[in-house]
PLY file of the C-alpha trace (Angstrom):
ply
format ascii 1.0
element vertex 264
property float x
property float y
property float z
element edge 263
property int vertex1
property int vertex2
end_header
-6.50 -0.97 24.68
-9.74 -1.88 25.77
-11.44 -5.20 23.83
-14.39 -2.96 23.37
-12.26 -0.12 21.74
-14.25 0.80 18.58
-13.02 -0.46 15.28
-12.22 2.58 13.93
-12.95 6.26 14.98
-12.41 9.59 12.94
-12.83 12.66 13.81
-11.40 16.28 11.97
-9.82 14.37 9.07
-9.42 16.21 6.13
-6.67 14.27 3.40
-5.13 16.74 0.90
-3.67 15.60 -2.65
-2.30 18.41 -5.10
-4.13 21.23 -2.94
-7.34 19.10 -3.21
-9.34 17.69 -0.28
-9.85 14.51 -1.44
-11.26 12.82 2.01
-13.24 15.40 4.41
-14.82 13.35 7.14
-16.07 15.75 10.36
-16.61 12.35 12.28
-17.34 8.57 12.03
-17.08 5.78 14.47
-17.25 1.52 13.69
-18.06 0.02 16.61
-16.25 -3.40 17.43
-18.12 -6.11 16.15
-20.03 -4.00 14.02
-19.95 -5.60 10.34
-19.87 -2.50 8.00
-19.97 -1.76 4.29
-18.35 1.73 3.34
-20.17 2.36 -0.68
-19.99 4.74 -3.28
-18.49 5.42 -6.58
-15.34 5.81 -8.24
-13.90 8.87 -6.72
-16.14 8.80 -3.47
-13.39 8.74 -0.79
-13.43 4.71 -0.41
-9.64 4.23 -1.70
-8.39 7.07 0.55
-10.38 6.38 3.34
-8.57 2.86 3.23
-5.07 4.03 2.62
-5.70 6.22 6.12
-6.81 2.70 7.64
-3.96 1.18 6.66
-1.55 4.08 6.91
-0.44 4.75 3.66
-1.78 8.38 3.93
-2.11 10.59 6.72
-4.69 13.44 7.29
-3.64 16.99 7.37
-2.32 18.20 11.25
-5.34 18.13 14.05
-6.92 14.69 12.80
-7.79 12.25 15.16
-7.91 8.47 13.59
-7.85 5.41 16.19
-7.89 2.22 15.33
-8.77 -0.42 18.09
-8.85 2.85 20.28
-4.75 3.48 19.67
-4.08 6.40 17.55
-0.23 5.17 16.65
0.36 1.99 15.27
3.31 -0.23 14.18
2.26 -1.87 10.97
2.72 -5.29 11.78
0.99 -5.32 15.21
-1.86 -3.61 13.23
-2.27 -6.41 10.86
-2.84 -9.06 13.64
-6.36 -7.46 14.69
-7.49 -6.20 11.32
-6.81 -7.95 8.33
-6.59 -6.42 5.36
-7.48 -8.35 1.71
-7.91 -6.09 -1.62
-7.70 -7.47 -5.01
-4.29 -5.04 -5.69
-2.97 -6.74 -2.83
-2.26 -9.67 -4.86
-0.53 -8.73 -7.58
2.77 -8.47 -5.43
1.81 -12.45 -5.13
1.57 -13.39 -8.50
5.45 -11.96 -9.08
8.52 -13.83 -9.62
10.35 -15.47 -7.97
7.31 -18.23 -7.44
5.59 -18.42 -4.09
4.04 -21.62 -2.99
0.55 -21.41 -1.37
1.24 -22.54 2.22
4.49 -20.04 2.47
1.93 -17.13 1.46
0.22 -17.78 4.54
2.66 -18.70 6.87
4.80 -15.80 6.03
2.11 -13.33 7.16
3.28 -13.98 10.45
6.35 -11.74 9.17
4.71 -9.49 6.77
6.96 -10.61 4.58
6.19 -11.97 0.70
7.63 -15.76 1.00
9.71 -17.44 3.75
13.33 -16.02 4.27
16.01 -17.87 6.12
16.24 -15.11 9.21
12.84 -16.02 9.87
11.85 -18.39 12.60
8.90 -20.08 11.92
7.08 -22.81 14.35
5.40 -25.60 13.79
2.12 -23.75 15.62
2.40 -21.16 12.53
2.37 -23.96 9.82
-0.52 -25.52 11.34
-2.79 -22.22 12.26
-1.80 -21.39 8.83
-3.16 -24.67 7.38
-6.18 -24.44 9.23
-6.47 -21.10 8.21
-6.44 -22.23 4.50
-9.05 -25.03 5.16
-11.31 -22.62 6.45
-11.62 -20.85 3.16
-11.23 -24.00 1.44
-8.45 -23.56 0.26
-6.28 -26.56 1.71
-6.37 -28.62 -1.52
-4.23 -25.42 -2.85
-1.09 -26.01 -1.15
1.59 -26.59 -2.95
0.62 -24.54 -5.83
2.00 -21.45 -6.18
0.39 -18.19 -6.60
0.81 -17.31 -10.05
-0.98 -20.80 -10.49
-4.21 -19.92 -8.95
-7.14 -18.28 -10.48
-8.19 -14.96 -9.21
-10.90 -16.66 -6.70
-8.62 -18.99 -5.59
-5.90 -16.41 -4.98
-8.46 -14.39 -3.29
-9.02 -17.01 -0.83
-5.56 -17.50 -0.10
-5.08 -13.68 1.08
-8.15 -14.46 2.97
-6.54 -17.34 4.81
-3.22 -15.16 5.17
-5.48 -12.44 7.36
-7.52 -14.94 9.22
-4.51 -17.20 10.40
-3.63 -14.29 13.06
-7.36 -14.35 14.07
-7.97 -10.79 13.67
-10.52 -8.68 15.32
-11.99 -7.43 11.95
-11.48 -8.07 8.64
-10.65 -4.76 6.29
-11.88 -6.03 2.39
-11.11 -3.68 -0.48
-13.06 -4.03 -3.38
-12.76 -8.45 -2.49
-14.57 -9.76 -5.75
-13.21 -7.11 -7.92
-11.60 -9.04 -11.53
-13.98 -12.79 -10.05
-16.67 -14.05 -12.63
-20.09 -14.51 -11.07
-20.16 -18.24 -10.41
-16.63 -17.38 -8.32
-18.02 -14.24 -6.78
-20.97 -16.27 -5.70
-18.73 -18.90 -3.82
-16.26 -16.43 -2.40
-18.98 -14.58 -0.92
-20.52 -17.40 0.42
-17.56 -17.99 1.83
-17.06 -14.65 3.33
-20.47 -15.59 4.91
-18.64 -18.46 6.91
-16.24 -16.32 8.55
-18.61 -13.58 9.57
-20.59 -16.00 11.07
-17.59 -17.26 13.15
-17.63 -13.79 14.63
-15.03 -11.84 12.57
-16.16 -7.93 12.04
-16.27 -7.38 8.46
-15.71 -3.60 7.00
-16.51 -3.92 3.25
-15.46 -1.42 0.97
-17.83 -1.64 -2.09
-19.76 0.11 -4.77
-21.84 -3.06 -6.01
-24.49 -3.96 -3.18
-24.92 -6.96 -4.36
-22.11 -7.98 -2.47
-22.92 -6.72 1.14
-23.28 -9.70 2.70
-26.54 -10.49 5.05
-24.50 -10.45 8.34
-23.54 -6.66 7.28
-26.06 -4.40 9.22
-24.68 -0.78 8.42
-23.88 0.86 5.54
-21.83 4.35 5.24
-22.33 6.39 2.28
-19.33 7.95 0.87
-19.74 10.89 -2.37
-17.23 13.32 -2.94
-15.40 12.32 -0.43
-17.77 13.44 2.52
-20.38 11.50 4.64
-23.55 11.20 3.19
-25.34 8.61 4.46
-24.47 6.23 7.45
-27.84 3.92 8.79
-28.91 0.57 8.87
-28.93 -1.46 5.82
-32.82 -1.64 5.84
-32.79 2.05 5.79
-30.15 3.01 3.48
-30.82 0.13 0.20
-33.08 2.16 -1.69
-33.93 2.97 -5.00
-34.26 6.62 -3.80
-30.67 7.08 -1.82
-28.89 4.71 -4.25
-30.24 7.07 -7.45
-28.92 10.27 -4.69
-25.74 8.43 -4.48
-24.40 7.60 -7.98
-26.61 10.12 -9.59
-28.30 7.60 -11.96
-31.89 6.58 -12.12
-31.35 3.21 -9.99
-34.17 0.53 -8.67
-33.11 -1.79 -5.55
-34.73 -4.75 -5.15
-33.84 -7.34 -2.27
-33.79 -10.33 -3.08
-33.91 -12.57 0.15
-31.41 -12.01 2.49
-29.13 -9.76 -0.41
-30.00 -6.76 -2.74
-29.63 -6.30 -6.58
-29.55 -3.17 -8.26
-30.26 -2.34 -11.55
-29.96 1.12 -13.65
-33.03 1.98 -14.96
-33.59 2.94 -18.72
0 1
1 2
2 3
3 4
4 5
5 6
6 7
7 8
8 9
9 10
10 11
11 12
12 13
13 14
14 15
15 16
16 17
17 18
18 19
19 20
20 21
21 22
22 23
23 24
24 25
25 26
26 27
27 28
28 29
29 30
30 31
31 32
32 33
33 34
34 35
35 36
36 37
37 38
38 39
39 40
40 41
41 42
42 43
43 44
44 45
45 46
46 47
47 48
48 49
49 50
50 51
51 52
52 53
53 54
54 55
55 56
56 57
57 58
58 59
59 60
60 61
61 62
62 63
63 64
64 65
65 66
66 67
67 68
68 69
69 70
70 71
71 72
72 73
73 74
74 75
75 76
76 77
77 78
78 79
79 80
80 81
81 82
82 83
83 84
84 85
85 86
86 87
87 88
88 89
89 90
90 91
91 92
92 93
93 94
94 95
95 96
96 97
97 98
98 99
99 100
100 101
101 102
102 103
103 104
104 105
105 106
106 107
107 108
108 109
109 110
110 111
111 112
112 113
113 114
114 115
115 116
116 117
117 118
118 119
119 120
120 121
121 122
122 123
123 124
124 125
125 126
126 127
127 128
128 129
129 130
130 131
131 132
132 133
133 134
134 135
135 136
136 137
137 138
138 139
139 140
140 141
141 142
142 143
143 144
144 145
145 146
146 147
147 148
148 149
149 150
150 151
151 152
152 153
153 154
154 155
155 156
156 157
157 158
158 159
159 160
160 161
161 162
162 163
163 164
164 165
165 166
166 167
167 168
168 169
169 170
170 171
171 172
172 173
173 174
174 175
175 176
176 177
177 178
178 179
179 180
180 181
181 182
182 183
183 184
184 185
185 186
186 187
187 188
188 189
189 190
190 191
191 192
192 193
193 194
194 195
195 196
196 197
197 198
198 199
199 200
200 201
201 202
202 203
203 204
204 205
205 206
206 207
207 208
208 209
209 210
210 211
211 212
212 213
213 214
214 215
215 216
216 217
217 218
218 219
219 220
220 221
221 222
222 223
223 224
224 225
225 226
226 227
227 228
228 229
229 230
230 231
231 232
232 233
233 234
234 235
235 236
236 237
237 238
238 239
239 240
240 241
241 242
242 243
243 244
244 245
245 246
246 247
247 248
248 249
249 250
250 251
251 252
252 253
253 254
254 255
255 256
256 257
257 258
258 259
259 260
260 261
261 262
262 263
């Protein structure tokens, strides 16, 4: 596998559910190091695309799905290159029995929920996990259970769990879901630091306010199809957002960020 292989390369992809096609992409390539936001309304195909990438769904025969140049992956090996963080994933770590924060991060090396007697973890894994928690501003949470954390705190721990592997990219599926405005502000600021450190971001969202300044490319999905694909400055406009969401929307740049407001 070449280091410059695209993060994602799709061709002739169709995903079916109950005899309906819920994702139909003739071609989509996202290059290595190309931080990208996948933008679309609910039902646009964003979640289906995530599940396709994470091997939770499979396309119909004849599709070509390559991640970092490979069309076949052991999911555990894939997680070392592509860290995956979602709001739904967090529910697994809030459940019983209680899971301590550092154990949660270290257990990411085994793709398990927590640490077990048969797993042989090393001091290096512990040190790397502590460093990842420090990187996301969550080292003070060590010793607490995941269930005791706020939504924003738990999301930071899951980012650290993904970063401990030093992945080439992070897949962030609606990462700000459930965060209050202050928590979202601090969380996005933390993600900017991670992006500046060289980690490629693949952000799945329907909020343009969450698109980091470090993300330069926008892919718009509508009805399971690719609607538009291009530079952020070209696509985050009132006309394109109005077309994408089917509502009159005014887009306003605010410094390095963008803001959307529904008219009327």
